[in-house]
C-alpha positions in Angstrom: 22.2 9.4 -33.2 22.7 13.0 -34.2 20.9 14.4 -31.2 20.7 13.6 -27.5 17.8 11.2 -26.8 18.2 9.6 -23.4 20.8 8.6 -20.8 21.9 5.1 -19.9 23.9 3.8 -17.0 25.4 0.3 -17.0 24.5 -1.6 -13.9 26.0 -5.1 -14.4 25.6 -8.3 -16.4 24.5 -11.9 -16.0 25.6 -14.1 -18.9 24.5 -12.4 -22.1 22.1 -10.1 -20.3 23.1 -6.4 -19.6 21.3 -4.4 -17.0 20.9 -0.6 -17.5 19.2 2.3 -15.8 17.7 4.7 -18.4 15.3 7.7 -18.6 14.2 6.7 -22.1 10.3 6.7 -22.0 10.6 7.2 -18.2 11.4 10.7 -16.8 11.9 9.2 -13.3 14.0 6.3 -14.8 13.5 2.6 -15.1 15.8 -0.4 -15.1 16.0 -2.6 -18.2 17.5 -5.9 -19.3 19.1 -6.0 -22.7 20.1 -9.2 -24.5 23.6 -8.5 -25.9 22.7 -10.8 -28.9 19.6 -8.8 -29.6 20.2 -5.2 -28.4 17.5 -3.5 -30.4 15.0 -1.5 -28.2 12.1 -3.7 -29.3 13.7 -6.6 -27.4 14.4 -4.7 -24.2 12.8 -6.0 -21.0 11.7 -3.7 -18.2 13.0 -5.2 -14.8 12.1 -2.3 -12.5 9.4 0.0 -14.1 9.2 3.7 -13.6 7.3 4.6 -10.4 6.7 7.6 -8.2 10.2 7.2 -6.9 13.2 8.4 -8.9 15.8 5.7 -9.6 19.2 7.1 -8.8 21.4 4.1 -9.4 21.6 0.3 -9.2 24.2 -2.5 -9.0 24.2 -6.2 -8.9 25.3 -7.6 -5.5 25.0 -11.3 -4.5 23.0 -12.2 -7.6 20.3 -9.6 -7.1 19.8 -5.9 -7.8 20.3 -3.2 -5.2 18.3 -0.2 -6.4 18.9 3.2 -4.9 15.8 5.4 -5.2 14.7 8.8 -4.1 11.3 9.1 -2.5 10.3 12.7 -1.5 14.0 13.7 -1.6 15.1 10.9 0.8 17.0 7.7 -0.1 15.7 4.1 -0.2 17.6 0.9 -0.9 15.4 -1.7 -2.7 16.3 -5.3 -3.3 15.0 -6.8 -6.6 15.7 -10.1 -8.2 17.2 -10.2 -11.7 13.8 -11.2 -12.9 12.2 -8.1 -11.4 10.6 -9.8 -8.4 10.7 -7.5 -5.3 12.7 -8.8 -2.3 12.0 -6.0 0.2 14.3 -3.1 1.2 17.3 -2.4 3.4 16.1 -0.4 6.4 17.9 3.0 6.8 18.5 4.9 10.0 16.0 7.6 9.2 15.3 10.4 6.7 18.6 10.8 4.9 20.8 10.3 1.9 22.7 7.3 0.6 25.4 8.6 -1.7 27.1 5.3 -2.7 26.5 1.6 -2.6 29.3 -0.9 -3.2 29.5 -4.7 -3.3 30.5 -7.6 -5.6 28.2 -9.6 -7.9 29.3 -12.8 -6.3 29.3 -11.7 -2.6 26.5 -11.6 -0.1 27.6 -8.4 1.7 27.3 -4.8 0.5 28.4 -1.4 1.9 26.7 2.0 1.9 27.1 5.3 3.5 24.3 7.3 5.1 24.0 10.9 6.2 21.3 13.2 7.4 20.9 16.8 8.7 22.1 15.8 12.1 24.4 12.8 11.3 27.7 13.0 9.4 28.4 10.4 6.7 28.6 7.0 8.3 29.6 3.7 6.6 27.4 0.7 7.0 27.8 -3.0 6.2 24.7 -5.1 5.2 24.7 -8.9 5.0 22.2 -10.0 2.4 22.1 -13.6 3.7 21.1 -12.5 7.3 19.4 -9.1 6.6 21.6 -7.6 9.3 23.0 -4.1 9.0 25.9 -2.8 11.2 28.0 0.3 11.5 31.3 -0.2 9.8 32.8 3.2 10.4 31.4 6.3 12.1 33.2 9.6 12.5 34.0 10.8 16.0 32.5 14.1 16.7 31.8 15.9 20.0 28.0 16.0 19.8 25.1 13.6 20.0 23.0 13.3 16.8 20.2 11.7 18.7 19.4 15.0 20.4 18.1 16.4 17.0 15.1 15.5 14.9 14.1 16.0 11.3 10.5 15.9 10.1 9.2 16.2 6.6 6.1 18.3 5.8 4.3 19.0 2.6 2.9 22.4 1.7 1.0 23.8 -1.3 2.6 26.3 -3.6 0.8 29.1 -5.4 -0.4 27.0 -8.3 -1.5 24.1 -6.1 1.6 22.0 -6.5 2.5 19.8 -3.5 6.1 20.6 -2.3 8.1 18.7 0.4 10.2 20.5 3.1 12.6 19.2 5.7 12.5 20.9 9.2 15.3 20.1 11.6 15.9 21.3 15.2 16.7 20.1 18.7 14.3 17.5 20.0 11.6 18.9 22.2 11.8 22.4 20.7 8.4 23.9 20.3 8.5 26.6 17.6 7.0 29.9 18.5 6.5 33.0 16.3 10.0 34.3 17.3 12.1 31.1 17.0 15.1 31.9 14.7 14.6 30.0 11.5 17.0 29.6 8.5 15.2 28.8 5.3 17.4 27.5 2.4 16.4 26.4 -1.0 17.9 26.0 -4.5 15.6 24.8 -7.3 17.8 24.6 -10.4 19.9 22.6 -12.7 18.4 19.2 -11.8 20.1 19.4 -8.4 18.2 17.5 -5.7 18.5 18.9 -2.1 18.6 15.7 -0.1 19.5 15.6 3.6 23.2 16.6 4.1 25.3 17.3 7.2 26.8 20.7 7.9 28.7 21.8 11.0 27.6 25.4 10.4 23.9 24.3 10.4 24.5 22.2 13.4 25.9 25.2 15.4 22.8 27.1 14.3 20.5 24.3 15.6 22.6 23.8 18.8 21.9 27.5 19.6 18.2 26.8 19.3 17.6 27.6 15.7 15.4 25.8 13.1 16.8 24.8 9.8 14.3 24.3 6.9 15.0 23.0 3.4 12.1 23.0 0.8 12.6 20.9 -2.4 11.8 23.6 -4.9 10.9 22.8 -8.5 13.9 23.0 -10.8 15.6 20.3 -8.9 15.6 16.6 -9.7 13.7 15.3 -6.8 10.8 14.0 -8.9 12.7 13.4 -12.1 12.8 15.3 -15.4 9.3 16.8 -15.2 10.0 18.4 -11.8 13.3 19.8 -13.1 11.7 21.3 -16.2 8.8 22.8 -14.2 11.4 25.2 -12.8 13.2 26.2 -16.0 12.9 28.9 -18.7 9.5 30.5 -18.8 8.5 28.4 -15.8 11.2 29.8 -13.6 8.7 31.8 -11.5 7.6 28.4 -10.0 10.9 28.2 -8.1 10.4 31.5 -6.4 6.7 30.8 -5.7 7.7 27.5 -4.1 10.2 29.3 -1.9 7.8 32.0 -0.9 5.1 29.4 -0.1 7.6 27.6 2.1 8.2 30.8 4.1 4.5 31.4 4.4 4.0 27.8 5.7 6.7 28.4 8.4 5.1 31.7 9.4 1.7 30.0 9.8 
């Protein structure tokens, strides 16, 4: 092709069948099966259709698909048969981010890491045959993540768009009109602001502050359309979303 049309990420194969994640005809992406002997688009089979959740990546582990999706800027790990049949999901420790998933096509165990606003990146092992998840490696830090809590709220921007926002602070903190609050947003270049760990932010919260992160348009949280809604002549939406987040917190 002479011009860019869509992106494709190779997931794995089973015999003559190739599995790919693509945003062709699916702004939030879908997972397709392609017969290597008949690779033309008219022969493609959709295994995981586009949905409200953005597909971030997938891989074949233990004869099934492990699909990493983003729902309202948080990670989910879905289990799907090679035929597209749903097989449930892998429970995660809370609202957070899974950056990587690894495992072999012929093995029943997989590994993933998980991080949140109060928990540094921790490696987990999941046994597909038993459904059991265990901590493989956790960093040793001199604080207790269980003393903090993250909630997700949704507020309405100037044009009526529903925007999500994470609010993190010490457990038991009851916000008052003068509680110090740090509001951080980005909203550009298809970058999704998913939960991430920061010692600087932890110190702020340890001192009694609130840390708030809205998912402004311009990012990739809801796929290509959400990104484009914060670009070019629509850039004002990004600032309106940020202002509306501040107004929500003030209220």
